[in-house]
C-alpha positions in Angstrom: -9.5 74.0 -57.3 -9.7 70.2 -55.9 -6.2 69.7 -57.5 -4.7 72.8 -55.2 -6.7 71.3 -52.1 -5.0 67.9 -52.4 -1.5 69.7 -52.4 -1.9 71.7 -49.8 -2.1 68.3 -47.7 0.4 67.4 -45.9 2.9 64.5 -46.2 1.8 63.1 -42.4 -1.9 64.0 -43.0 -1.6 61.7 -46.1 0.6 58.9 -44.2 -1.8 58.8 -41.1 -4.8 58.3 -43.7 -2.7 55.2 -45.4 -1.7 53.8 -41.9 -4.8 53.8 -40.6 -6.3 52.0 -43.6 -4.0 49.7 -43.7 -4.7 49.3 -39.7 -8.1 48.5 -40.4 -8.0 46.4 -43.8 -5.5 44.0 -42.1 -7.9 43.4 -38.6 -10.7 43.1 -40.7 -9.3 40.7 -43.3 -8.0 39.0 -40.2 -11.6 37.9 -39.2 -12.1 36.8 -43.2 -14.1 39.7 -44.4 -13.1 40.3 -47.6 -14.0 37.0 -49.3 -12.6 37.3 -53.0 -10.9 40.2 -53.1 -14.6 42.0 -51.9 -15.1 44.9 -49.5 -13.6 48.4 -49.7 -12.3 51.0 -47.2 -11.8 54.5 -46.8 -10.8 57.4 -44.6 -11.0 61.3 -45.6 -7.9 63.4 -45.0 -8.0 67.2 -45.0 -10.2 70.2 -45.3 -13.8 68.9 -45.6 -16.7 70.9 -47.5 -19.8 68.7 -49.2 -18.8 70.2 -52.5 -14.7 69.8 -52.2 -13.2 66.9 -49.8 -10.6 64.0 -50.6 -10.4 60.6 -49.1 -7.7 57.2 -49.7 -9.6 54.7 -50.8 -8.8 50.4 -51.2 -7.8 49.6 -55.1 -10.1 47.9 -56.9 -9.3 44.0 -56.8 -6.5 43.7 -54.8 -6.3 40.6 -52.0 -7.1 42.8 -49.3 -5.1 39.8 -47.0 -2.0 41.6 -48.4 0.2 44.3 -47.6 1.3 46.0 -51.0 2.4 49.7 -51.7 -0.7 49.3 -54.0 -3.8 48.9 -52.0 -4.7 52.2 -51.5 -5.3 55.8 -53.8 -6.4 59.4 -53.0 -9.4 60.7 -54.8 -11.4 63.9 -55.0 -15.5 64.4 -54.2 -15.9 62.9 -57.7 -14.2 59.8 -57.1 -11.5 60.7 -59.9 -7.6 60.1 -58.9 -6.2 63.0 -56.8 -2.6 62.5 -58.7 -0.9 60.9 -60.4 -1.2 56.6 -60.2 -2.2 53.5 -62.5 -4.3 52.1 -59.6 -8.0 52.0 -60.2 -9.8 53.3 -57.3 -12.9 50.3 -56.1 -16.0 49.6 -58.2 -18.0 51.8 -55.5 -16.1 54.8 -55.2 -19.5 56.8 -55.6 -20.7 55.3 -53.2 -18.0 56.8 -50.5 -18.8 60.0 -52.3 -22.4 60.2 -51.8 -22.1 59.3 -48.1 -19.1 61.4 -47.7 -21.0 64.8 -48.7 -24.2 63.8 -46.8 -22.5 62.8 -43.9 -19.3 64.5 -43.6 -17.9 61.4 -41.7 -14.5 60.3 -41.2 -14.5 57.3 -42.6 -16.3 54.1 -44.4 -16.4 50.3 -44.1 -17.7 48.3 -46.9 -17.9 44.4 -46.2 -20.1 41.4 -47.4 -21.1 38.7 -45.3 -23.7 35.9 -45.7 -25.5 37.4 -42.5 -25.7 40.8 -44.2 -26.3 39.3 -47.7 -29.5 37.1 -46.1 -31.4 39.5 -44.1 -31.1 42.2 -46.7 -33.1 39.8 -49.0 -35.6 38.4 -46.0 -36.2 42.4 -45.3 -36.0 43.4 -48.9 -39.8 43.8 -49.5 -39.7 46.1 -45.8 -36.5 48.2 -47.4 -35.4 47.7 -43.8 -34.3 45.2 -41.7 -36.0 46.0 -38.0 -33.9 45.5 -34.7 -35.7 46.3 -31.5 -34.7 46.4 -28.2 -30.7 44.6 -28.5 -28.2 46.4 -26.7 -26.1 47.2 -29.5 -27.9 49.8 -30.9 -26.6 51.6 -28.3 -23.3 51.7 -30.5 -24.8 54.2 -32.4 -25.3 56.3 -29.9 -29.1 55.3 -29.5 -30.0 55.5 -25.5 -33.7 54.7 -25.4 -34.6 51.6 -23.5 -35.5 48.7 -25.8 -35.1 51.1 -28.7 -36.0 50.4 -31.9 -34.3 50.6 -35.5 -34.5 50.3 -38.7 -31.3 49.6 -40.9 -32.3 51.0 -44.6 -31.8 48.5 -47.3 -31.2 49.6 -51.0 -30.8 48.1 -54.0 -27.8 46.7 -55.9 -27.7 47.7 -59.5 -24.8 46.7 -61.4 -24.6 50.2 -63.3 -23.1 51.8 -59.1 -24.2 55.2 -60.6 -27.6 54.3 -60.7 -27.1 53.4 -56.7 -26.5 56.6 -55.4 -29.2 58.4 -56.0 -31.0 55.4 -53.9 -28.6 56.1 -51.3 -28.9 59.7 -50.6 -33.2 59.1 -50.7 -32.8 56.4 -47.7 -29.9 57.6 -46.0 -31.3 57.7 -42.3 -29.2 60.2 -40.1 -29.8 58.5 -37.0 -28.1 55.1 -38.8 -24.2 55.2 -39.8 -25.0 52.2 -42.2 -27.3 51.4 -45.3 -27.3 48.2 -46.3 -27.2 47.5 -50.3 -29.0 44.5 -50.9 -27.6 40.6 -51.9 -24.1 42.4 -51.1 -23.4 44.1 -48.1 -23.0 46.8 -45.2 -21.8 50.5 -45.9 -20.7 51.4 -42.2 -19.5 54.9 -41.4 -17.8 57.3 -38.5 -15.9 60.3 -37.7 -13.1 58.6 -37.8 -11.7 54.7 -38.4 -12.2 53.5 -35.3 -15.8 54.7 -34.9 -16.8 53.1 -38.4 -14.8 49.9 -36.8 -17.1 49.8 -34.0 -20.3 50.9 -36.1 -19.4 48.0 -38.4 -19.0 45.7 -35.5 -22.2 46.2 -34.4 -24.2 46.0 -37.7 -22.6 42.2 -38.0 -23.5 41.4 -34.6 -27.2 42.6 -35.6 -27.4 41.1 -38.6 -26.4 37.6 -37.0 -29.0 38.2 -33.8 -31.9 39.3 -36.3 -31.1 36.2 -38.4 -31.4 33.9 -35.5 -34.3 35.3 -33.8 -36.1 34.7 -37.4 -35.3 31.2 -37.3 -36.2 30.7 -33.3 -39.3 32.2 -34.2 -40.0 30.4 -37.4 -39.3 27.0 -35.9 -42.2 27.6 -33.5 -45.1 28.3 -35.8 
């Protein structure tokens, strides 16, 4: 059934997904957001049901500052390759699978940065990064004046399947992102452009919170 659904995808649909991923990868790589081959990106393609869908995802261990024919592959809702390939999907593909299953989103971007790592550890006991009254909260379609949000943090286990239920438990439908402790942010959206917008907003907010905490500490 899963294979038949993938076979029904048109060449144009596949090419569009790969083109969008390539453009996003190049943009984020130019900003230095893929240190040491870290991070991963994906774009959902074709029809969607929570129990059956497909997406293109970055291949494991690739230098994302380069563009090659081996950058991406297609996988199914279980994270298994949907067509013959020698490529391995990202080690964190199962997290993408769960986010797609829970949200029905169209694209996911995951990056490791110093700011998102530091704030994930600083607020670990709270299990969320609190943000209050910052304008870029509006990027998440939250328009309340002086809005407050809590960006959820989940543990980062070496065994990826152990992370999946943590994502399930902590995902907040209002917040298009979830932070792995001392690891990085997963941001998503209805398409590649919205996922990129959300990622940029999260990174701005993490830097804001980091710098605000420093200022608060200097006053004590």
